N, C-alpha and C positions, 0 to 999 in steps of 0.2 A: 547493382551490388549482388555478389553471390549469396546463395542461401546459407549464411554462416550463423549458426545458432550458438548459444553460450557453451554448450557442451562440446562443440567441434572446433572452437576457436584455437586451442592449444594444438590439437592434431593438424590443423591447417598450417600453423606456424612450423611445425615440425616437418611436415611433407614438402613445404615450399623452401626449407632452409637451404638445401644444397644449391640452389640456383639464385640465392640472394647475393647482392654485392657485399663487400667486406664490411661496410658501415651498416647496412641493413642486418647482417648477421649479429652484429653487436647489440643492436636494438632487439632482435629476436631472443637472444640469450638473456637480456636483461628482463624482458617481459615473461620469459618462461621461468625465471628464478623469482621475479619480484612484481608478479602481475597485480598484486593488491596495492603496491605503491604506484605503479605505472598508470592505473586506472584513474588516478586523480591528478595526473600531471598533464600540463599543457604540452603540445608538440615541442615548443622551444625548451621546456624544462626537462623533457625526457631526452632530447637531443644533447643537452648540456650534461646530463648525468651519464651518458654512454660515450660522450666525445664525439658526437656528429652533428651536422647541421640540422636546422628545424626542416628544410627542404627534403633532407634524406629520410627524415621521420614520415613526412607526407607521402613520399614515394614508397616507402615501406608499406603504409596503409594501403595504397592503391595496388601494390604488388600482391596483397593478401585478397584483393577483390573488392575492397571498400571504395566509395567514391571520395573519401578523404579521411583525415585523422579523426574528426568528431565521431564518425561512424564506428571506427575501431575502438575508440575510447568508450563509446556507450556500450559495445560488445563486452569490454573488459569489466565495466561497472555491473553489467547484468550477470557476469560469471561470478562476481565476488560478493555481491550484496547479501547473499544469504549465508556466506561462509565467514565473513569477518567477525571476530570476537569483539567484544565491547572494548577490550584493551587496544586492539588494532584501530578501532574507530577513534579512540581518544587521540592516537598517534596521528591520525589524519587531520584532526583538528587543528594542528600547528600551522595550517596555511592561513589561519586568522591571527594575525600579529596583534591585534588590539581589540577592545570591547566594541569600539565602533565599527570596525571591519567585520566583526562577528554579526553585529545587528544588521548591517546592510547586506552581508552575504546571505545570511539565513532568510531574511525577508524576500530577497531576489530569488533565491532558490524555491520559496515557497510560491511566489508568484508564477515562476515557470512551471511548477508541478500543477498549479490550477489551470494554466493555459493549455498545457498538454493534455491534461484530463478532459477539458472542455472539447478539444479537437477530436479525441479518440473515443470518448464514451458512446456506446451504442443506444440511441434514443429508444428504439424499439424494445430492446432488452429492458431498459428503465421502465417503460410503460407496462411491460409484461410483469415486471416485479411489483409494481403497484397494484395490478389487477390481482395477482397471487395473494398479496396481503389482505385483500378484501374477501378473497375466496376461501382462504384457509380457516379450518376449524379452530387451530390453535398455532400461535406463531412462537417460535423458539429463536432466541439470539444467543450466539456464542462468540465471544471475543475474548481471548486471554492474554495475559501479560500486558504489553504496551497497548494492546487493542481493547484492553478491558474499559478503558475510559470511554472510548468510541461507542462500545457496545451498550454501556450503561446510559450514555447519552441518547441513543436511539431508543433503547427501552423506556427511559423516562417519558419521552415525549409520546412514543406510540401507546403508552399505557394511559395517557390522558385522553387519547382519541379512540382507543379500542379497548375492549375488556378481555382479550384473549391472548395477552402477551406475557411471556416469561423469559427472563434473562437468566441464562445457565451460567453459574459462576463456580469458582472454587469455594469450598466451604466444608462444613461438617459431612455433607453427603457428596459422593462422587458424581461427575458429570453425567454418567450413564444412568444413575439412580434418579436424577432429575428428568431424564429423557425416556424413563422406562415406558411411558404410555404412547410415545410418539408413533405416529402411523401415517398411512397414505393421504389422509385428509389434512394433514398439517404442513406447515412450512418452516424450514430452518434457514435463518440468516446467519451465515458464518463470516466473520471478519478476521482477516489476518495479513500481515505485511512482514517483509524480511526483519529480523530472522523469524520465520514462521513457527509458531507454537505447535509442536507435533500432537498435543492433546486436542487442539482445535481440528486438525485434519482427522483425527480419530472420531470426533463427534460427528463430522460431516459424513464420513464413510458409514458410521452406525446409522445415521438417519436414512441414508440412501438404502441401506440393507432392509429397512423397514418400509421402503416404498415412499418415503417422505420427499417432497420436492425441496430442493436444496439451492440456495443462492449464495455465491460467494462475493464478498465485497473486498477486493485484493488488488494487487498492483500490476498483474500481468496475466495474460492467458496461459503463460508457462508456469504460473504459480501452482504449487501442489493443492491449494484450496480450489483453484479453478478446474484442476483435474478431477477433483471429487465433487463438483457441483453440476447441476443441470443448467444453471444460468450464472453468468459473472458480470458483475459491475465493476469496470476498471478504474482505479483512481491512482495516479502516479504518486509515489512517495519516496523519491530519491532522497537519500539521507544527506544532511548537511555535515554531520558529524556522528558522534556517539548517541544523540538523541533522534529517535525516528521522527520523520516529518509526516504528521497526520493532518495537515491543513487541507489538502485536497480531499482525502477520504471523508473528513468531517463535512466539507462542503457538499459532497455527493449525498451524504447522509441528511444534511439539512434539506436538501432538494427533495430527498424521498419523503421526509416528514411533512414537508409543505405540500407535496403533490397528494399525500394521503389526506391532509387536513382540508384541502380544497374540494375534496368530495364529501366532507363532513362538516360543512360549515355551520349548519344549525346546531349539531351536536357541540362543536367547539365553542359556539357563543354560549350555550347553556353550562358547559363545563367550567369555562373561565369565569362566568358570572358567579357561579357558586364558589369557585376557588377564591375569587377576590373577596368575597364576604368572609370566608374562613380565615384567609390571610390577614384581613383587617381585625377580625375578633381576637386572633391569638398573636398579633404583632409579628408575623413571620418576616415582614420586611420593615426596614427602618424608615420611619416618616419624620422628615425634618421640615420645619416651616420654611417656606421659601423667604428669602431675604429681599 
């Protein structure tokens, strides 16, 4: 396949347009005008929408330099995933005609996200990040908007294992005020997925300007977070609809927590022994007699 990135796809279609067949030109025109809809259409449905056969759609993808329609579709999805508004995402949810189809569709999509993440994640980078967590004087975690839940989850468990973790959040003080003392001895873990929060990117750039090591947990090496980081842990987050899929990112973060915990087994045992006593004393968890 040609080296067609998401920024060059439209130019590629325009350049090849003059030598396309009549049917292929109809496909090109539809994609140029409605790429946000085309990205989630099967080859058959796209062909039906423009009045050509499924095989014409496949030949069109090959003419653009792709090995098949799925590769073209993936490029279209990469193109739009950071540009779609929430309203547009809701419109795309119409391909789930029932609650059952939504359940099955979303679970299957999340399974695929985890499968692809497992195949693509760089194990050496993962090990390097674990090492940096132990080397850092202080660890800052930034994840805003839909990534807030994931950032808080990571911060909650790392705080049980380590005593130098700070989750940067929206609040009374600005993000930069919470990071005022960040320096070259520290580590910043930035979490962000489409649509990327601009303030998270600002935080990563601010940390790098202070000489801080920056790790991005994001969906692609083309992500603006990855571009602002020294290391990137990639977790696929292809959306099923207007709700961001954070299943694979959360799985990577679970693995990160466990990898850190494996090096602190003795401390973990003491911490949770103390916590169990506290939880029991203050009835933190419900205790029902077994039947």
